[in-house]
C-alpha positions as CSV (number, residue, x, y, z in Angstrom):
1,X,0.0,0.0,0.0
2,X,1.5,3.3,-1.1
3,X,0.4,5.2,2.0
4,X,2.1,2.8,4.4
5,X,4.8,4.6,6.4
6,X,8.4,3.6,6.6
7,X,8.7,1.5,9.7
8,X,12.1,2.8,10.9
9,X,15.2,4.7,9.9
10,X,17.9,2.2,9.4
11,X,20.8,4.6,9.9
12,X,20.2,7.1,12.7
13,X,23.2,9.2,11.6
14,X,21.8,10.0,8.2
15,X,22.3,13.5,7.0
16,X,20.1,15.6,4.7
17,X,21.3,18.9,3.3
18,X,24.3,18.8,5.6
19,X,22.2,18.6,8.9
20,X,22.2,15.8,11.4
21,X,18.5,15.1,11.7
22,X,18.4,13.7,15.2
23,X,18.8,16.9,17.3
24,X,16.2,19.7,17.8
25,X,18.8,22.3,16.9
26,X,19.4,20.6,13.5
27,X,15.7,20.4,12.9
28,X,15.4,24.1,13.5
29,X,18.3,24.8,11.0
30,X,16.8,22.5,8.4
31,X,13.4,24.2,8.7
32,X,15.1,27.5,8.1
33,X,17.0,26.0,5.2
34,X,13.9,24.7,3.5
35,X,11.7,27.7,4.4
36,X,14.1,30.3,3.0
37,X,14.3,28.6,-0.3
38,X,10.6,28.1,-0.6
39,X,9.7,31.6,0.5
40,X,12.2,33.0,-2.1
41,X,10.7,30.7,-4.7
42,X,7.0,31.5,-4.0
43,X,7.7,35.2,-3.5
44,X,9.6,35.3,-6.8
45,X,6.6,33.9,-8.7
46,X,4.2,36.2,-6.9
47,X,6.3,39.2,-8.0
48,X,5.7,38.2,-11.6
49,X,1.9,38.3,-10.9
50,X,2.3,41.8,-9.4
51,X,4.4,43.1,-12.2
52,X,2.1,41.6,-14.8
53,X,-0.8,43.3,-13.1
54,X,1.1,46.6,-13.1
55,X,1.8,46.3,-16.8
56,X,-1.8,45.5,-17.6
57,X,-3.0,48.6,-15.5
58,X,-0.6,50.8,-17.5
59,X,-1.6,49.3,-20.9
60,X,-5.3,48.6,-20.5
61,X,-6.3,50.8,-17.5
62,X,-9.0,49.9,-14.9
63,X,-11.0,47.8,-17.3
64,X,-7.9,45.8,-18.0
65,X,-7.5,45.1,-14.3
66,X,-11.2,44.2,-14.1
67,X,-10.8,41.7,-17.0
68,X,-7.8,40.2,-15.4
69,X,-9.6,39.7,-12.1
70,X,-12.6,38.1,-13.8
71,X,-10.4,35.5,-15.6
72,X,-8.1,35.0,-12.6
73,X,-10.0,32.0,-11.2
74,X,-8.9,29.9,-14.1
75,X,-5.3,30.1,-12.9
76,X,-6.5,28.8,-9.6
77,X,-8.0,25.8,-11.4
78,X,-4.7,25.1,-13.2
79,X,-2.6,25.5,-10.0
80,X,-5.2,23.7,-7.9
81,X,-5.0,20.6,-10.2
82,X,-1.2,20.7,-10.0
83,X,-1.3,20.9,-6.2
84,X,-4.0,18.2,-6.0
85,X,-1.7,15.7,-7.6
86,X,1.7,17.3,-6.7
87,X,1.3,17.7,-2.9
88,X,-0.5,14.4,-2.4
89,X,1.9,12.5,-4.7
90,X,5.0,14.1,-3.1
91,X,3.7,13.2,0.4
92,X,3.3,9.6,-0.7
93,X,6.8,9.8,-2.2
94,X,8.3,11.1,1.1
95,X,6.6,8.5,3.3
96,X,7.9,5.6,1.1
97,X,11.2,6.7,-0.4
98,X,13.3,5.4,2.5
99,X,11.9,2.0,3.2
100,X,9.7,1.2,0.2
101,X,11.1,2.9,-2.9
102,X,9.6,0.2,-5.1
103,X,6.1,1.4,-4.3
104,X,6.8,4.9,-5.8
105,X,9.0,3.9,-8.7
106,X,6.7,5.3,-11.4
107,X,4.3,7.5,-9.4
108,X,5.8,10.8,-10.5
109,X,5.6,9.8,-14.2
110,X,2.0,8.6,-13.9
111,X,0.9,11.9,-12.3
112,X,2.8,14.0,-14.9
113,X,1.3,12.1,-17.9
114,X,-2.3,12.2,-16.4
115,X,-2.1,16.0,-15.6
116,X,-0.8,17.0,-19.0
117,X,-3.5,15.0,-20.7
118,X,-6.2,16.4,-18.5
119,X,-4.8,20.0,-19.0
120,X,-5.0,19.6,-22.8
121,X,-8.6,18.5,-22.7
122,X,-9.5,21.4,-20.4
123,X,-7.8,23.9,-22.8
124,X,-9.7,22.6,-25.8
125,X,-13.0,22.9,-23.9
126,X,-12.2,26.4,-22.7
127,X,-11.6,27.5,-26.2
128,X,-14.8,26.0,-27.5
129,X,-16.9,27.5,-24.7
130,X,-15.1,30.7,-24.1
131,X,-18.1,33.0,-24.4
132,X,-20.3,31.2,-21.8
133,X,-17.3,30.8,-19.5
134,X,-16.5,34.6,-19.4
135,X,-20.2,35.4,-19.0
136,X,-20.4,33.0,-16.0
137,X,-17.3,34.7,-14.6
138,X,-19.1,38.1,-14.7
139,X,-18.0,39.8,-17.9
140,X,-20.2,42.6,-19.2
141,X,-20.4,44.5,-22.4
142,X,-17.3,46.6,-21.4
143,X,-15.1,43.6,-20.6
144,X,-16.5,40.6,-22.5
145,X,-14.4,40.8,-25.7
146,X,-11.1,41.4,-23.8
147,X,-11.9,38.5,-21.5
148,X,-12.6,36.0,-24.3
149,X,-9.3,36.8,-26.0
150,X,-7.4,36.6,-22.8
151,X,-9.0,33.3,-21.7
152,X,-8.5,31.6,-25.1
153,X,-4.7,32.3,-25.0
154,X,-4.0,31.5,-21.3
155,X,-6.0,28.3,-21.5
156,X,-3.1,26.6,-23.3
157,X,-0.8,27.3,-20.3
158,X,-3.1,25.0,-18.2
159,X,-1.3,21.7,-18.9
160,X,2.1,23.3,-18.3
161,X,1.1,24.8,-15.0
162,X,-0.3,21.5,-13.8
163,X,2.9,19.5,-14.6
164,X,5.1,22.3,-13.3
165,X,3.4,22.2,-9.9
166,X,3.8,18.4,-9.7
167,X,7.5,18.6,-10.7
168,X,8.2,21.3,-8.1
169,X,6.6,19.3,-5.3
170,X,8.3,16.1,-6.1
171,X,11.7,17.6,-6.7
172,X,11.5,19.5,-3.4
173,X,10.6,16.3,-1.6
174,X,13.5,14.5,-3.4
175,X,15.9,16.7,-1.4
176,X,16.5,19.5,-3.9
177,X,14.7,22.6,-2.7
178,X,17.5,24.8,-4.1
179,X,16.6,23.8,-7.7
180,X,12.9,24.6,-7.2
181,X,13.9,28.0,-5.9
182,X,16.2,28.6,-8.9
183,X,13.5,27.4,-11.3
184,X,11.0,29.9,-9.9
185,X,13.4,32.8,-9.9
186,X,14.6,32.1,-13.4
187,X,11.0,31.8,-14.6
188,X,10.0,35.1,-12.9
189,X,12.9,37.2,-14.3
190,X,12.5,35.7,-17.8
191,X,8.8,36.1,-18.0
192,X,8.9,39.7,-16.7
193,X,11.1,40.6,-19.7
194,X,8.8,38.6,-22.1
195,X,5.8,40.2,-20.6
196,X,7.2,43.7,-21.2
197,X,8.2,42.8,-24.7
198,X,4.8,41.6,-25.7
199,X,2.8,44.3,-23.9
200,X,4.8,47.3,-24.7
201,X,7.5,46.3,-27.3
202,X,5.0,44.8,-29.6
203,X,2.0,46.8,-28.4
204,X,-0.2,43.8,-27.8
205,X,-1.5,45.1,-24.4
206,X,-3.7,42.4,-22.7
207,X,-3.1,39.9,-25.5
208,X,0.6,40.3,-24.9
209,X,0.2,39.6,-21.2
210,X,-1.7,36.4,-22.1
211,X,1.0,35.3,-24.5
212,X,3.7,35.8,-21.8
213,X,1.7,33.5,-19.5
214,X,2.5,30.6,-21.8
215,X,6.2,31.0,-21.2
216,X,6.0,31.0,-17.4
217,X,5.6,27.3,-16.6
218,X,7.6,26.3,-19.7
219,X,10.8,28.1,-18.4
220,X,10.4,26.6,-15.0
221,X,10.1,23.1,-16.4
222,X,13.3,23.7,-18.4
223,X,15.2,24.6,-15.3
224,X,13.7,21.7,-13.3
225,X,14.9,19.2,-15.9
226,X,18.4,19.7,-14.4
227,X,17.3,17.6,-11.5
228,X,18.4,14.6,-13.5
229,X,22.0,15.6,-12.6
230,X,21.2,15.8,-8.9
231,X,23.4,13.2,-7.2
232,X,21.0,12.1,-4.5
233,X,17.8,11.9,-6.6
234,X,15.4,9.0,-6.5
235,X,13.0,10.3,-9.1
236,X,13.1,8.5,-12.4
237,X,11.1,9.0,-15.6
238,X,9.0,6.1,-16.9
239,X,6.7,6.0,-19.9
240,X,3.7,4.4,-18.3
241,X,-0.1,4.4,-18.4
242,X,-1.4,6.2,-15.4
243,X,-3.1,4.0,-12.8
244,X,-6.3,5.6,-11.6
245,X,-5.8,4.0,-8.2
246,X,-2.5,5.9,-7.8
247,X,-4.1,9.1,-9.1
248,X,-6.9,8.7,-6.5
249,X,-4.5,8.1,-3.6
250,X,-2.4,11.2,-4.5
251,X,-5.5,13.3,-4.9
252,X,-6.9,12.2,-1.6
253,X,-3.8,13.6,0.2
254,X,-3.5,16.6,-2.0
255,X,-7.2,17.6,-1.9
256,X,-6.7,20.1,1.0
257,X,-4.0,22.0,-0.8
258,X,-6.0,22.0,-4.0
259,X,-9.1,23.2,-2.2
260,X,-7.1,26.0,-0.7
261,X,-6.0,27.1,-4.1
262,X,-9.4,26.7,-5.7
263,X,-11.0,28.6,-2.8
264,X,-9.1,31.6,-3.9
265,X,-10.7,31.4,-7.3
266,X,-14.1,30.8,-5.9
267,X,-13.8,33.7,-3.5
268,X,-12.6,36.0,-6.3
269,X,-15.7,34.9,-8.3
270,X,-18.1,35.7,-5.5
271,X,-16.3,38.9,-4.5
272,X,-16.6,40.1,-8.1
273,X,-20.3,39.4,-8.3
274,X,-21.2,41.0,-5.0
275,X,-19.1,44.0,-5.7
276,X,-20.7,44.5,-9.1
277,X,-24.1,44.4,-7.4
278,X,-23.1,46.8,-4.6
279,X,-21.0,49.2,-6.8
280,X,-19.3,49.0,-10.2
281,X,-16.3,47.8,-12.3
282,X,-14.0,50.2,-10.3
283,X,-14.9,48.3,-7.1
284,X,-13.9,45.1,-8.8
285,X,-10.7,46.7,-10.0
286,X,-10.0,47.8,-6.4
287,X,-10.5,44.2,-5.3
288,X,-8.1,43.1,-8.1
289,X,-5.4,45.3,-6.6
290,X,-6.1,44.0,-3.1
291,X,-6.2,40.3,-4.2
292,X,-3.0,40.7,-6.1
293,X,-1.3,42.2,-3.1
294,X,-2.7,39.2,-1.1
295,X,-1.0,36.8,-3.6
296,X,2.4,38.2,-2.6
297,X,1.6,38.1,1.2
298,X,0.1,34.6,1.1
299,X,3.0,33.4,-1.2
300,X,5.3,34.2,1.7
301,X,3.2,32.2,4.1
302,X,2.8,29.4,1.6
303,X,6.6,29.3,1.2
304,X,6.9,28.7,5.0
305,X,4.2,25.9,4.8
306,X,5.9,24.3,1.9
307,X,9.2,24.4,3.7
308,X,7.7,22.7,6.7
309,X,5.7,20.0,4.8
310,X,8.5,17.7,3.6
311,X,10.3,17.8,6.9
312,X,7.2,17.1,9.0
313,X,6.3,14.3,6.6
314,X,9.7,12.7,6.7
315,X,10.0,12.8,10.5
316,X,6.4,11.5,10.8
317,X,7.4,8.6,8.6
318,X,10.3,7.8,10.9
319,X,8.0,8.0,14.0
320,X,10.0,10.9,15.5
321,X,7.0,12.8,16.8
322,X,9.0,15.3,18.9
323,X,10.8,16.4,15.7
324,X,7.4,16.7,14.0
325,X,6.3,19.1,16.8
326,X,9.5,21.0,16.6
327,X,9.1,21.4,12.9
328,X,5.6,22.9,13.4
329,X,6.7,25.1,16.2
330,X,9.5,26.6,14.1
331,X,7.0,27.1,11.2
332,X,4.6,29.0,13.5
333,X,7.3,31.3,14.8
334,X,8.5,32.2,11.3
335,X,4.9,32.6,10.0
336,X,3.9,35.0,12.7
337,X,7.1,37.0,12.3
338,X,6.7,37.4,8.6
339,X,2.9,38.2,8.9
340,X,3.6,41.0,11.3
341,X,6.2,42.6,9.0
342,X,3.8,42.3,6.1
343,X,0.9,43.9,8.0
344,X,3.0,46.8,9.2
345,X,4.2,47.5,5.6
346,X,0.7,47.3,4.1
347,X,-0.9,49.6,6.7
348,X,2.0,52.2,6.7
349,X,2.3,52.4,2.9
350,X,-1.2,51.6,1.7
351,X,-1.7,54.7,-0.4
352,X,1.6,54.5,-2.3
353,X,1.0,50.7,-2.8
354,X,-2.5,51.3,-4.3
355,X,-1.3,54.2,-6.5
356,X,1.3,51.9,-8.1
357,X,-1.6,50.0,-9.7
358,X,-3.8,53.0,-10.2
359,X,-2.0,54.3,-13.3
360,X,-5.2,55.9,-14.6
361,X,-5.5,57.9,-11.3
362,X,-9.1,56.8,-10.8
363,X,-10.6,58.4,-7.7
364,X,-13.1,55.6,-7.4
365,X,-10.5,52.9,-7.5
366,X,-8.4,54.7,-4.9
367,X,-11.4,55.3,-2.6
368,X,-12.6,51.7,-2.6
369,X,-9.1,50.2,-2.2
370,X,-8.0,52.6,0.6
371,X,-10.9,51.5,2.7
372,X,-10.8,47.9,1.8
373,X,-7.1,47.2,2.2
374,X,-6.7,47.7,6.0
375,X,-9.9,45.7,6.7
376,X,-9.0,42.8,4.4
377,X,-5.4,42.4,5.6
378,X,-6.2,42.1,9.3
379,X,-6.6,38.5,8.1
380,X,-2.9,38.1,7.3
381,X,-2.0,36.5,10.7
382,X,-4.8,34.0,10.6
383,X,-4.4,33.2,6.8
384,X,-0.7,32.5,7.2
385,X,-1.3,30.2,10.1
386,X,-4.1,28.4,8.3
387,X,-2.0,27.6,5.3
388,X,0.6,26.1,7.6
389,X,-1.9,24.1,9.6
390,X,-3.6,22.7,6.5
391,X,-0.3,21.6,4.9
392,X,1.1,20.3,8.2
393,X,-2.0,18.1,8.7
394,X,-1.5,16.7,5.1
395,X,2.2,16.0,5.9
396,X,1.4,13.8,8.9
397,X,-1.3,11.9,7.0
398,X,-4.3,13.6,8.5
399,X,-6.0,14.1,5.2
400,X,-9.5,14.2,6.6
401,X,-8.8,17.0,9.1
402,X,-6.9,18.9,6.4
403,X,-9.7,18.5,4.0
404,X,-12.3,19.7,6.5
405,X,-10.3,22.8,7.3
406,X,-10.0,23.6,3.6
407,X,-13.7,23.2,3.0
408,X,-14.6,25.3,6.0
409,X,-12.1,28.0,5.1
410,X,-12.7,28.3,1.4
411,X,-16.4,27.6,1.1
412,X,-18.7,26.8,4.1
413,X,-17.8,29.8,6.2
414,X,-16.4,32.3,3.7
415,X,-19.1,32.3,1.1
416,X,-22.0,32.8,3.5
417,X,-19.9,35.4,5.3
418,X,-19.5,37.4,2.1
419,X,-23.2,37.7,1.5
420,X,-24.3,38.1,5.2
421,X,-21.7,40.8,6.0
422,X,-22.4,42.5,2.7
423,X,-26.1,42.8,3.7
424,X,-25.1,44.1,7.2
425,X,-22.3,46.5,6.3
426,X,-22.2,46.9,2.5
427,X,-18.8,46.9,0.8
428,X,-17.0,47.1,4.2
429,X,-18.7,43.9,5.1
430,X,-17.4,42.3,2.0
431,X,-13.8,43.2,2.9
432,X,-14.4,41.9,6.5
433,X,-15.5,38.5,5.3
434,X,-12.0,37.2,4.8
435,X,-10.6,38.1,8.3
436,X,-13.7,36.8,10.0
437,X,-13.4,33.5,8.2
438,X,-9.6,33.1,8.7
439,X,-10.0,33.8,12.5
440,X,-12.6,31.1,12.9
441,X,-10.5,28.6,11.0
442,X,-7.3,29.4,13.0
443,X,-9.3,28.6,16.2
444,X,-10.6,25.3,14.8
445,X,-7.2,24.3,13.3
446,X,-5.3,25.1,16.4
447,X,-7.5,22.8,18.5
448,X,-7.3,19.9,15.9
449,X,-3.5,20.1,15.7
450,X,-3.1,20.3,19.5
451,X,-5.2,17.2,20.0
452,X,-3.4,15.4,17.2
453,X,0.1,16.1,18.5
454,X,-1.0,15.3,22.1
455,X,-2.1,11.9,20.8
456,X,1.1,11.3,18.8
457,X,3.4,12.2,21.7
458,X,1.7,9.5,23.8
459,X,2.4,6.8,21.3
């Protein structure tokens, strides 16, 4: 059975990344080692999103920002599918690579082949049904044509994004987080230049931004291919027919991470619709600015969680539960420290940050965003902890608890909160829906993890 844990660690003196894994101090150092590389990687990719948004605001104005925000949930579908298979599959890989490598011999290849095939089918369907899709996403007469063009181009990036996320997660768990960081940074720097060339150099505006999207995962995959030269790798490529049983097992462990990603797209969709009912396209553009800033902030938190995940999973597979607790403790400290810095910067410099994206100097956009940003980002402490809690629970095999938190966070609590608080407090209530939801989930998640660790430490 793929999910069966390694029964013991045959050589207690094993080293990973230059650290002796049996002391609390070395666990702390290794957490920092993984976290730094993952934060840099996720932050690098999020910076591309920010710069792309800035370029679009310059080239296409507030309506361009609105169009981008309407289509943005599709990226969450692409990324969510990659995380569904990548996080779950990589967790299975970590749990079995020491004692049962034969069980995971072709798992990576199966997931990559399945994801690429699924992505191609999805891209074809999106091109065929582009008009009803953008109408469903909330496009109106002012944004529909731009949204259709943008969607049809970016849809072809779907299969590449999916396999890229799978590759990143497996390579990270194969002991090479440095390469995943290098891949993301190379991708970011290259695509920013390509983005500028298509948007301004060739004058393609929003279409240029869409074309640049195609290069993003492709460049990352090119860099990740150098993992084949990594001395300690266990990953091997095999041309195989994917087994649905293995796809299902991977998806079962990765579903929490996928739901987290998809919940972003779902919340964007509902935020857009409620804001259009309460106000206008400028309110949606303001939310686009806020949500893109949130991508950067949450990328930092996600980097911490992704740094903790492979270590917690490995130590859990070795039955070293004190090290599992130490890994989480270090993750919480780093998460809260970074969340505090992020919040201070956002509140102190909110107007300059908003004006960076308000290139058309819209008074309406500035007014909506200035009020919404401080309310929305009181959630940063809780959001960051929740990402860590959910991925940590996945890492220690608590898929059901992780799944439950993801469902509550992204759907069951958030969506009603958007509508109820909008009724009570108007647009300010919409902004408050996220911090309210994240606070509730932090309380629930903290209780679940406390009970889980208490039980493990008794075993």
